[in-house]
C-alpha positions as CSV (number, residue, x, y, z in Angstrom):
1,M,-102.2,-59.6,-124.2
2,T,-102.0,-56.2,-125.4
3,R,-99.4,-53.8,-124.1
4,A,-97.6,-50.6,-125.1
5,I,-93.9,-50.0,-124.3
6,V,-92.6,-46.4,-125.0
7,V,-88.7,-46.3,-125.5
8,P,-86.9,-43.0,-126.1
9,G,-84.7,-43.0,-129.2
10,T,-82.2,-40.5,-130.5
11,A,-84.8,-38.6,-132.5
12,F,-88.0,-40.6,-132.1
13,L,-90.1,-42.8,-129.9
14,V,-90.9,-46.5,-130.4
15,V,-94.3,-47.9,-129.3
16,V,-94.6,-51.6,-129.6
17,S,-98.2,-53.0,-129.3
18,L,-98.5,-56.7,-129.1
19,A,-101.5,-57.2,-131.2
20,T,-101.9,-61.1,-131.3
21,A,-100.1,-63.6,-129.3
22,G,-98.7,-66.6,-131.0
23,C,-100.7,-69.1,-129.2
24,G,-103.2,-71.9,-129.9
25,G,-104.6,-74.2,-127.4
26,E,-101.9,-76.5,-126.0
27,S,-99.4,-75.4,-123.3
28,S,-96.0,-74.3,-123.8
29,S,-93.3,-73.0,-121.5
30,H,-92.4,-69.3,-121.4
31,A,-89.2,-68.1,-122.9
32,N,-86.8,-66.3,-120.7
33,D,-88.3,-63.1,-119.1
34,A,-88.3,-60.3,-121.8
35,A,-88.0,-57.7,-119.2
36,S,-84.4,-58.7,-118.5
37,G,-83.4,-57.0,-122.0
38,E,-81.7,-60.3,-123.3
39,T,-83.1,-63.9,-123.8
40,A,-81.7,-67.3,-125.0
41,D,-81.9,-68.1,-128.7
42,A,-85.3,-69.2,-129.6
43,A,-86.2,-72.7,-129.5
44,V,-88.9,-72.4,-132.1
45,P,-87.5,-71.3,-135.5
46,L,-89.6,-69.9,-138.2
47,A,-90.6,-72.2,-140.9
48,D,-90.7,-69.8,-143.8
49,G,-89.8,-66.5,-142.3
50,P,-92.2,-63.8,-141.1
51,L,-94.6,-62.1,-143.4
52,A,-94.3,-58.3,-143.2
53,D,-97.7,-56.5,-143.7
54,G,-99.0,-59.5,-145.4
55,P,-102.1,-61.5,-144.6
56,P,-102.3,-63.0,-141.1
57,A,-101.3,-66.5,-140.5
58,D,-104.1,-69.1,-140.7
59,G,-106.3,-69.2,-137.7
60,P,-106.0,-72.2,-135.4
61,P,-107.7,-75.3,-136.5
62,G,-110.8,-76.6,-134.7
63,A,-112.2,-73.1,-134.2
64,D,-115.7,-74.4,-135.0
65,G,-115.4,-77.3,-132.6
66,G,-117.9,-77.8,-129.7
67,A,-117.4,-77.2,-126.1
68,G,-114.3,-79.0,-124.7
69,D,-112.6,-79.6,-128.2
70,A,-109.0,-80.1,-128.0
71,G,-107.1,-77.1,-128.7
72,P,-104.4,-76.5,-131.4
73,A,-100.6,-76.2,-130.7
74,C,-99.0,-72.8,-130.6
75,V,-99.2,-71.0,-133.9
76,P,-97.6,-68.0,-135.5
77,G,-98.6,-64.6,-134.1
78,Q,-98.2,-61.0,-135.0
79,V,-97.2,-57.6,-133.6
80,T,-98.1,-54.1,-134.8
81,L,-95.4,-51.6,-134.2
82,E,-95.8,-48.0,-134.0
83,W,-93.2,-45.2,-133.6
84,T,-93.0,-41.5,-133.8
85,F,-90.4,-39.6,-135.7
86,H,-89.4,-36.2,-134.6
87,P,-87.3,-34.1,-137.2
88,D,-85.3,-32.5,-134.4
89,I,-82.7,-34.2,-132.2
90,E,-83.3,-33.4,-128.7
91,G,-85.0,-30.1,-129.7
92,V,-82.2,-28.9,-132.1
93,C,-82.7,-28.9,-135.7
94,P,-79.9,-30.7,-137.5
95,V,-77.8,-28.9,-140.1
96,P,-78.0,-29.7,-142.8
97,A,-81.5,-30.8,-142.6
98,F,-82.1,-34.5,-142.2
99,E,-84.0,-35.6,-145.5
100,L,-85.9,-38.6,-144.3
101,G,-86.0,-41.6,-146.7
102,G,-87.7,-44.2,-144.6
103,F,-87.0,-46.5,-141.7
104,H,-85.1,-49.9,-141.1
105,L,-87.1,-52.2,-138.7
106,E,-84.8,-54.8,-137.3
107,Y,-85.9,-57.8,-135.2
108,G,-84.7,-61.2,-133.8
109,H,-84.9,-63.5,-130.9
110,T,-82.1,-61.9,-128.9
111,V,-80.8,-58.4,-128.6
112,S,-77.7,-59.6,-130.3
113,T,-79.3,-61.3,-133.1
114,M,-81.7,-58.8,-134.5
115,T,-80.7,-59.6,-138.0
116,D,-84.1,-59.6,-139.7
117,V,-84.5,-56.3,-141.4
118,V,-87.6,-54.7,-143.1
119,D,-87.4,-51.5,-145.1
120,V,-90.5,-49.4,-144.1
121,G,-91.5,-46.8,-146.5
122,L,-92.9,-43.4,-145.7
123,E,-96.3,-44.4,-147.0
124,H,-96.7,-46.1,-143.5
125,C,-95.9,-42.8,-141.8
126,P,-98.6,-40.1,-142.0
127,A,-97.7,-36.6,-140.5
128,T,-99.5,-36.1,-137.2
129,G,-98.0,-32.9,-136.2
130,S,-95.0,-30.4,-136.8
131,N,-92.4,-28.5,-135.0
132,A,-89.9,-25.8,-136.0
133,C,-87.8,-28.5,-137.8
134,G,-90.5,-30.1,-140.0
135,D,-93.3,-32.7,-139.8
136,I,-93.8,-35.2,-136.9
137,L,-94.6,-38.6,-138.4
138,T,-96.3,-41.6,-136.8
139,C,-95.5,-44.9,-138.3
140,T,-97.5,-48.1,-138.0
141,Y,-96.3,-51.5,-139.3
142,T,-97.4,-55.1,-138.8
143,L,-95.3,-58.2,-138.8
144,T,-97.2,-61.4,-139.1
145,G,-96.2,-65.2,-139.0
146,L,-93.9,-64.7,-136.1
147,A,-93.0,-67.8,-134.1
148,P,-94.4,-68.2,-130.8
149,T,-91.5,-67.1,-128.5
150,V,-89.8,-63.8,-127.4
151,W,-88.9,-61.2,-130.1
152,F,-87.0,-57.9,-129.9
153,F,-87.6,-54.9,-132.2
154,G,-85.6,-51.8,-133.0
155,V,-86.2,-49.0,-135.5
156,A,-83.7,-46.5,-137.2
157,A,-84.5,-43.7,-139.5
158,Y,-82.5,-43.4,-142.8
159,A,-81.8,-40.4,-145.1
160,T,-82.5,-40.1,-148.8
161,D,-78.6,-40.4,-149.2
162,A,-78.7,-43.8,-147.1
163,T,-77.2,-42.2,-144.0
164,E,-78.7,-43.9,-141.0
165,R,-79.4,-42.7,-137.6
166,P,-78.7,-45.0,-134.5
167,F,-81.3,-47.8,-133.9
168,S,-83.7,-47.4,-131.0
169,T,-83.3,-49.2,-127.8
170,A,-84.5,-52.9,-128.4
171,V,-88.0,-53.5,-127.3
172,P,-89.3,-57.0,-126.3
173,A,-92.6,-58.6,-127.2
174,D,-93.4,-62.1,-125.7
175,L,-95.5,-64.1,-128.1
176,S,-94.9,-67.4,-126.1
177,C,-97.7,-69.6,-125.1
178,P,-98.7,-69.5,-121.5
179,D,-97.3,-72.0,-119.2
180,T,-100.3,-74.2,-118.3
181,S,-98.3,-77.1,-117.0
182,G,-100.1,-78.4,-113.8
183,C,-103.2,-76.6,-114.7
184,P,-106.1,-79.1,-115.2
185,D,-108.6,-78.6,-117.9
186,E,-112.0,-80.1,-116.8
187,S,-114.1,-78.5,-119.5
188,G,-114.7,-81.9,-121.0
189,A,-117.1,-82.7,-118.1
190,I,-119.6,-80.3,-119.5
191,T,-122.8,-82.1,-120.5
192,A,-125.5,-79.6,-121.0
193,E,-125.5,-76.0,-122.2
194,R,-127.9,-73.1,-122.7
195,G,-127.8,-69.4,-123.7
196,F,-129.8,-66.3,-122.9
197,Y,-130.2,-62.7,-124.1
198,I,-131.5,-59.8,-122.0
199,T,-132.2,-56.2,-122.8
200,G,-132.9,-53.3,-120.6
201,G,-132.3,-49.5,-120.7
202,P,-130.4,-47.8,-123.3
203,G,-127.4,-49.7,-124.4
204,E,-128.1,-52.5,-121.9
205,Q,-127.4,-55.8,-123.7
206,V,-126.3,-59.1,-122.1
207,W,-125.4,-62.4,-123.9
208,G,-124.9,-65.2,-121.7
209,Y,-123.8,-68.8,-121.9
210,V,-123.8,-71.5,-119.3
211,G,-122.2,-75.0,-119.6
212,L,-122.6,-77.4,-116.7
213,D,-122.6,-80.9,-115.6
214,E,-124.4,-82.6,-112.7
215,F,-121.4,-84.0,-110.8
216,P,-119.1,-82.8,-109.4
217,Y,-121.2,-79.7,-110.3
218,H,-118.9,-78.0,-112.7
219,R,-120.2,-74.8,-114.4
220,I,-118.7,-72.5,-116.9
221,Y,-120.4,-69.0,-117.4
222,V,-119.6,-66.6,-120.3
223,D,-121.5,-63.3,-119.8
224,N,-121.0,-60.4,-122.2
225,Y,-122.3,-56.9,-120.8
226,A,-122.4,-54.4,-123.6
227,H,-123.2,-51.6,-121.1
228,H,-120.0,-52.6,-119.1
229,G,-117.7,-52.4,-122.1
230,G,-118.3,-55.9,-123.5
231,P,-117.9,-56.1,-127.2
232,T,-120.9,-55.6,-129.5
233,T,-119.3,-56.9,-132.6
234,P,-117.6,-60.1,-133.6
235,G,-113.8,-60.2,-133.3
236,T,-110.9,-61.4,-131.3
237,Y,-110.0,-59.7,-128.0
238,D,-107.6,-60.0,-125.2
239,F,-108.3,-60.9,-121.5
240,T,-106.7,-57.9,-119.6
241,S,-106.7,-57.0,-115.9
242,T,-110.3,-55.8,-116.1
243,S,-111.2,-59.4,-117.0
244,T,-109.9,-60.8,-113.6
245,S,-112.7,-59.4,-111.6
246,I,-116.6,-59.7,-112.0
247,Y,-116.7,-56.0,-110.7
248,T,-114.7,-54.7,-113.8
249,C,-115.2,-57.3,-116.6
250,G,-117.2,-56.6,-119.7
251,L,-116.9,-60.0,-121.0
252,C,-116.7,-62.2,-117.9
253,V,-115.7,-65.9,-117.8
254,T,-116.4,-67.5,-114.4
255,V,-115.9,-71.2,-113.7
256,Y,-117.3,-73.0,-110.6
257,R,-116.0,-76.3,-109.4
258,G,-118.3,-77.1,-106.6
259,D,-118.1,-74.3,-104.2
260,T,-114.7,-73.0,-105.6
261,I,-114.9,-70.0,-107.8
262,F,-112.4,-69.1,-110.6
263,M,-111.9,-66.1,-112.6
264,P,-109.3,-65.4,-115.4
265,T,-105.8,-64.1,-115.0
266,A,-104.7,-61.5,-117.5
267,G,-103.7,-63.2,-120.7
268,G,-105.3,-65.4,-123.4
269,T,-107.8,-64.3,-125.9
270,F,-111.5,-64.6,-126.7
271,T,-113.1,-64.7,-130.1
272,L,-116.8,-63.8,-130.6
273,T,-118.2,-65.1,-133.8
274,T,-121.9,-64.5,-133.5
275,L,-123.6,-61.9,-131.3
276,D,-127.2,-61.8,-132.5
277,P,-129.2,-59.2,-130.6
278,A,-132.4,-61.1,-130.2
279,V,-134.0,-64.0,-128.2
280,G,-133.7,-67.0,-130.6
281,G,-130.5,-65.8,-132.2
282,H,-127.0,-67.3,-131.6
283,F,-124.3,-66.5,-129.2
284,A,-121.1,-68.1,-130.3
285,G,-117.3,-67.8,-129.6
286,E,-114.4,-69.4,-128.1
287,V,-111.7,-68.7,-125.5
288,N,-108.0,-69.8,-125.9
289,D,-105.0,-70.1,-123.5
290,L,-107.1,-69.1,-120.6
291,V,-105.7,-69.6,-117.1
292,L,-108.1,-69.0,-114.2
293,Q,-107.3,-68.6,-110.7
294,E,-109.3,-69.3,-107.4
295,V,-111.0,-66.1,-106.1
296,T,-113.6,-65.0,-103.5
297,M,-116.4,-62.7,-104.3
298,D,-118.0,-60.2,-101.9
299,P,-121.7,-60.6,-102.5
300,A,-122.4,-57.0,-101.4
301,N,-120.2,-55.3,-104.2
302,L,-118.9,-58.1,-106.3
303,T,-115.3,-57.2,-105.3
304,T,-113.2,-60.2,-106.5
305,T,-110.0,-61.2,-104.6
306,P,-107.5,-63.9,-105.7
307,V,-106.8,-66.5,-103.1
308,P,-103.2,-66.5,-102.2
309,G,-101.7,-70.0,-103.2
310,G,-105.2,-70.9,-104.5
311,K,-106.2,-73.4,-107.1
312,R,-106.0,-73.0,-110.8
313,T,-108.0,-74.4,-113.8
314,C,-107.4,-73.8,-117.5
315,L,-109.4,-73.4,-120.7
316,P,-106.7,-74.1,-123.3
317,H,-109.6,-74.0,-125.9
318,Y,-113.3,-73.8,-125.3
319,A,-115.9,-73.0,-127.8
320,W,-119.6,-72.6,-127.7
321,D,-122.6,-71.9,-130.0
322,V,-126.0,-71.7,-128.4
323,V,-129.5,-70.4,-129.1
324,M,-130.5,-67.8,-126.7
325,S,-133.7,-67.8,-124.5
326,E,-135.0,-65.0,-122.4
327,S,-133.2,-65.9,-119.2
């Protein structure tokens, strides 16, 4: 899930974008709600400590497995933090001028234990504007190798003489794996697969996958509509609120169990590894940590409505690789 949180600071703003959730395929209970501003000590400690601006953690094993492969356990994730430094303090230029030396990025599993600190140099902070007091800087920094639990982050500017301004308000990011307890995964029932590729007017491209069985008539559809915002290049993407309705989704995952229809809830990720733009090419990818809810669809306009108290189904890890036909 990708989200942006803006927190006013003494002299800057902090925006935390959750870039990659720390999840593989198996279920795990959520940590306490990050929105409360405090959480219990993490139950999952770091093995070797996070890697700041280093290479991303190894991807989940089994990514090349076939449909219905067992998924990996929760894996380390990453967050990308972005903040803007304003040289003024609430519109007033400090006297003497604040000679910026860099930033201290602190983080931890609770607000009271944000004891991990990274020194972020100004090479991460290009000027993006200016005011009467000097340059406005926008900084971007990525932490990888973070354990799959809730983390809190704060940033403080420090001067060349090591004088430090106050830390920003702590901002949470929940890297926990989704709670999929009680959510059945029936993808192992799939016995046949096929793919298709369709082109139409300018920009109209559709990559499609269908997995099905004969009884109890279980089907998994993955449809990627480039002209509706679906990806056209390989990569890993998040399921967002637009993914929950056939009316708004670009990459759409729909599961049928008999006459019951399921669409994703926001959360989880999909990775597209091959998007050949031709019949006879391959359409390949995988979804991870996907929870789907029972919905109804209006056949007139495809409006998708969750069923209150409806059923759920899960795709903790589901991969496909098919050769595409014309339909």
